N, C-alpha and C positions, 0 to 999 in steps of 0.2 A: 635379562629384562626383555619382555615381548615388545615387538615393534608397535608404536602407537598408531592410532587412527589420526591422520593429519587432516585438519579442517582449515581450508583456505578462506579466511574472511570471518569476521565476528559480527555480522549482521544477525538479525533475530533468527533466521533459519539456521545459521551455523551455531549460534549460541544454544538453541534448542537441542540440536543434534549432539552438541558437546555435553550438555547437562544429562541427557538421557543415556548416552553411551557410557559416560563416566560413572553414572549411577549403577550401570550394569557391570561395572568392574573393568571396563576396557581402559587401557592407557590412551589418553587423548591429548593431542597438542594442537592448539589453535594458533595459526600464523595470520596476523592482521597487519596490513600495510600502514594503517593509521595509528595514531597514538592512543586511541580509546576505542571501546567497543560501540556497536550500534549500527554501523553502516548508514543507511538512509535515516535511521532513527537517531538523528544527530542534533546537536545544539550549537549555536553560535553566540558570540559575545558582542553586545552592543551597549555602549555607555556603561560598561562594567557589569551588565546583566547577562546571565546565561539564559538563552531563549530557545525553546524548541523550534527547530528549523526543518523538520521532516514531518512524518505522520503526526496528527494532532488528536485523533479520535480513537479512544480505547473501547472496543466492543468485544463480544463473544468471550466474556470473562471465563466461561466454563472451559474453554480450550486451554487457557493458562492454568486454571485450577487442576485440570486433568494432567497436564505436563508436570507440574510441580508434585502432584500426588504420585505420579509414576517414578519420580526421582526421590521419593520418600521425604517430601517437604510440603509445607503449607504456604500457599501463595500469600496469605494474609500476614505471614511472618516476614515477608520480603518486600511487599508493596502495600502502601496505604492508598486505598481506593475509596472514592466518594461518589455515590450515584448522582447523575446529572438529571435535573428535572426538566430543564428546557433544552431540547436536543439541538435546536438551531434557531436563530432569528433571521428572517428573510426580508429583503427590502426591494421594492420596485419604486424608485422615486420616493414619494411621501407615503406610499402604501407599505404596511408591514404585516408580517405573519409569523408567529412563533409556532413551532411544533414541539410537542411535549412527550415525555416518557409515558404519560397517561394517555392512552389512545382516545378515551372519551373526551379528554380535554383538547386534544388535537382536532377531533371532529367538531367540537363546539367552536374552536377558533376558526376553522375553515368555514363553518356555516356562517359565522359573523363576517368573515372576509369575502367569501365568494357565493354564499347562498346555501340554503338547505340541501339543494340537489347535489352540489359539489361535496357536501359533507357525507351524504349517502354514498356517492360514488367513491369517495376516499375510503370509506369502510369496506366497500366491495373490493377495491384495489388492494387494500392491506390484507384482506382475507386470501386473495389470490397470491400475493407476495409470500405470505406465510406458507401456503401450500407448496409453492415452488421451492422454498427453502427446505421444508420437511422432505420433499421428494429427493433432493440432491444432497442433503447433509450426510447421510450414511451410505450413499451410493456413489458419490463423486468427490465431495470436498474432503472427506477423511480417508479415502481409499486411494490406492496407487492409480496412476494415470491409466486411462483406458481409451478404447475407440467408441464411436457412436454405437456400434453393435454391442460392445461390451457393456456400455451403460444401459442399453435396452435390456440386456439380460439381467443386470443387477436390479433394475427397477421391476422387471418382470412383465412378461407379455400378458399376464392376467390383470395388470393394472393400467389399462390403456388411458384411463382418465388422468392418472398421474403423469404418464408420458406426455400427454397433450398439454398438461398444465404448465410445463416449463417453457413453452412457446419458443423453441429454438429458431424457427423460421421467420418469425415476426421481429421487426425492430422494436427497440424500447419506445422510441417516439411514436411509432405506429400504434403500439399497444396503449400508450398513454392517451392518444387521440380517441381511443375507444372508451376510455374511462372518464376523462375530464373534459368539460366544455370550456372552462376558463384557461386561456393559454398560459397564465402565470402558474397554474397548478401543474401543467405539463412541463413547464420549465423547471419548477422546483424538483419534481421527481425524476426528470430527465438528467438532472445533475449527477445522480448516482452513477451514471455510466462513467463519469470522470474519475470515480474512485478506483477504476481499473485502467485509467488512461485512455478511455474510449469516447467516441462521439455517440450521443443518444440517437443520432440519425442513422448510425451504422451498426451499433451494438445490438445483440439479441435481447428480446424482451425478458429473457431469463434473468437479466441483471436486476429486475425488479425485486429479487430476493434481498438485495442490499437494504431496501427500505424496511423490510422485516427485521433484518439483523440490527439496524440502528434503533428501531422502535422497541426492540427486545431489551435494550439497556445500553447506555453509554456511561462510562465512569471517568472521573477526573483522577489523574495520578499525582499524588503529592510529590512535589519536586520536579514535575514535568515528565513527559513521555520518555526522555532519555533514561529515567530511572528503571524502566523495564529492562533495558539492556544491562544495566548494572546489577539488577536482581538475578538475571540469568547467568551473568558472569560469576556472581557469588555462589550460585547454586552449583555450577559446573566445577568451580574451584573447590568447593566444599567436598566434592566427590573425587578430587585429585586431578582434574584437568589442568593442563599448563597453558598459559596464555603468553604469547610472544608478540608484543606490539612493535611498531616500526620495523616490521620484518616482512617486506613484500616478497612474494614467491615469483621467481623468474621462469620456472619450468616445472612441469609435472613429469616425473621420470616414469617411463613406460618400459617394463621388462617383458620377458616372454609370457608371463602369466597375467599381464595387465599393469595397472598403475601400482608402483611399489615404492614411491617416495616423492619428495619435492626437493628442488634446489632453490635456495633463497637468492636474492639479488646480490648478496655478499659472497656467494659461491658455496656457502655451507649446504651440505646435503643431509636431509633427514629421511631415513628409511621409514617406510610406512606399511602397515598391514592393509590399509585402504585409504583413499583420499576422497574427501567431500569438498566440493567447490561451492562456496557460498558467495558467488559473484554472478554477474549476469552471464548466462551461458555463451553469449556472443564473444566474451573475452577468450573463451576456449576456442571457439570456431575461428576467430581471427588470428589464432596462433600466439596470443599473448602469454600463454603458458607452455610454449614450445610447439614445434611442428608435429611431434609425435602424437600429441594429444588433440590436435586440431580437428581430427575427424570424429571425435567422440560425440559431437552434437552437430546437427545440421545448421548451416548459416541462415540468418534471417535477413530478408530483403529490407532495405531502408524504408520502403513504402509500407511495410507491415509493422513498423515500430509503433509503440504506444505514444501518447502525448508526453511532452516534457513540461516544464513550467518556468515562469519567471517569478521569483520570490523576493519579497522585501521584508527582511527581518529587522525590527527596529525597536528602540526605545523612543517614545514620542509622547506628546501631550495631545489630547483630543477634546473636542467640544461638539455639541449638537447631538448626534445620534446616540441613543442609550445602548452601548455595546453590551452583549452577553458574551459567554465563553466562545461560542461558534456563531459566526455571522456571515451571511451571503448577500451580496449586492448584485442584482441581476442586470444584465444589459437589456436594452430595449428590443433587440433583434437576435434571438438565439441562433436562428438558421444562418444569419450572416456571420456571426461569431465563429461557428464551426466550419463554414465555408472558407473563411480566412485560414483557419488551422489546416484544413485539408489541402489548401493551396501552398502550404509551407510558410505562411505569414503569421506574424503576431496579430492577434485580433485588434482591429482598429477601435472597437468599442467593447472592451472585455467585461465579463462578469468577474467579480472579485470575491474571494473567500478571505475572511479576516479571523484569525484566532487571537482572541484577547485573553492571554493566559492568566492575567491577574483576576479575571472574572470567573475563573474556574471554581467549582465547589471547594470550599476550604482555602481558596487562594488569599494571598495577602496583597493589599493595595499599596502602591508606591507613588512617589511623586511623578513618575512617568509610567506610561502604559507599555507593557511588553506585547508587541504586535508581530504576528507573522502573516503576511499577505501572500496569496497565491493567485496567479493568473495562468490559465492554460496557455501552452506554447507548443510549437511544432518541434519535433526531435530532429533538428537540422544541424546539430553540432555548432560550428562557429560560422554558419552561413549568414546569420543575422548581423546587420550592421549596427554600429553604436547609435546611429540616428533612429533606426527602427526601435531599438530598445528604449531610448529616451522618449520617443513618441508614445510607446505603449505605457511607460511609467507615468507620463503626464495624463494619459487617458484613464489610468487606474485611479489616480487621485481625483480626476474629474467625475468618475462614476461614484466614488464615495461622497463627494460634495453634492452631487445631484440627489443623493439619498439623505443628505443632512449631516454627514460626518466630515468634520474638518480635522485634518491631521497635521501636526507640526512635528516633523522628525527631529530628534536630538542627535541620534546616530543611526545610520542605516547600513545593513549589509545586504547587497543585492547579489542574487545568484541567478545566472542566465542558463539557457540550454548548453552553451559552450562550457560553462563552469561545471554543470552536471556531467557533461561528456568527459571532462577531465577527472572528476571525482569517480566516475563509474565508466572505465574505458570500454570502448567498442560498442557503446550504446547510442552514440550520437546525441546523448542527453535524455533518451527515453527512460522514464522512471518506473515503468511497469512491465517491461519486456515486450512481448507481442501484444498488439492492440486486440481487444476483444471485439473484433468486427466480423460479423457473419457467424453462422452456426458451427463452423469447423474450428474456429480459433481456439476455443478452450481445449479442444482435443489435440491441438498442435503444439501446445506448450510442452517442453520436455519434462519427463517425470524424474523420479529420483535416480533411476539407473540410466546408464549411457551405453554406447556401443563398445566401450572399453571396460573389460572386467576390472573390478576394484576401484572404478572411478564413478563417483556419485555426485548428485546435484541437490542443492537446497537454495531457497530464496524466493522472493516475490515474482521473479521472472519464470519460475518453474511451476509445475502443477502443485497446488490447485489454483494459484493465482496471486494477485497483488494484495497488499494490505498487511498490517501487522499480524492479525490472527491467521491469515492464509500462509504467510511466511513461516509462522510458528508450526503450522500443520505440515508444511513442506519439510521442515527440519525433523519433525517426528517421523514422517515417511522415509526420509533419508536414513535416519537411525535404524528404523526397522529393516530397511533394505540391506544396510551394512551388516547388521546382526545376522540376518538370514544367510548372506553370502559367507561370512566368517564361520558360521556354524556348520 
């Protein structure tokens, strides 16, 4: 029997690579330290209810359809998806604004909220966001990691307009100041920087493409986002992949030709034709997979980490504010909020995202609400005190109350940066790898290949970036890189 390709970690990147490689006939063994697949695509139980406690927004459906098609399967046979008509409900005190899947409806809503001029500027902004996405979709997002010069070559020197459209040298906030006069609109679209764990005051304007991605379609997943992991697991298993849960890897074995196996924490050795690590690359750099593999990727300075989060996942009763599936309650001073984060502090007056899963398209109402609240936090590991965390939690509920939402928790599971640092070792709690700050950052994420032959990477901390679709693309790129090397 041929040696398997061993994949460390069953996050969406590892699951994608497992499904694609198994479908090509390779023997695949996935070793996951946890008891279930998903990685950050996780769920927790509160008051007997399983609630999504990781990513909550499903976009770029075509990426998943293409992956399933490449594995000779149909996405619709594995996941039930319903289109979302209201992308998100936003609140500033008593003021509210919904954005919709229908761009004209969003423009009308913005016009009623902030005036006809802002509606026109929104239309112009979205056109530029779409152009940015089209420029990078087939030259960067779906291609192996490259350098700035390499991207320039891919886009082509004959398309200078497209090169300039991605605005790598402007900050997202600076670009938004050029589009919107109403500070609330800048705050709304600046929030997209946090999708990659970045500050809108430091992230490149290129991230405006996220607005186009979300406006192009958001879907609700029947049973919750964790079902995506289960669907990929089933697809890989269907093609013969083996999953070993509660099987943490202690060491990546490095032989004369490169990575040739793994050693589990219980001492068992698994020989491998290649190894894919679906964990934060810093776990390798920190020596958590053995000293021999540590030099495979460069270390990341703690100051270059992305944001972490404090999350409150709960079953609760609510009154007042009419929740939708996705809700954002903005702070009064966005600059102060991100200044706190940059200083390594929890924000004293945070903005709060609330996913109300029972309000998803096709969702079922219960006696209690399933809520997942996210507040941005610094990736400082266990440096935050209990007092700071309690103060931030109180400020979170105060922000909701200021917008009219009263929440009475029945049972709450709180996850802090220290908890995330424990779940994802060597990250300090950073949830997105390197922060997307400055024009170089996207080029500094490690790609699928490493300095060690036979050792590959997948996951949201690698190229092309954070988020469920990007992690899936990283898994596809890793599978392609392994297949090339083995061929």
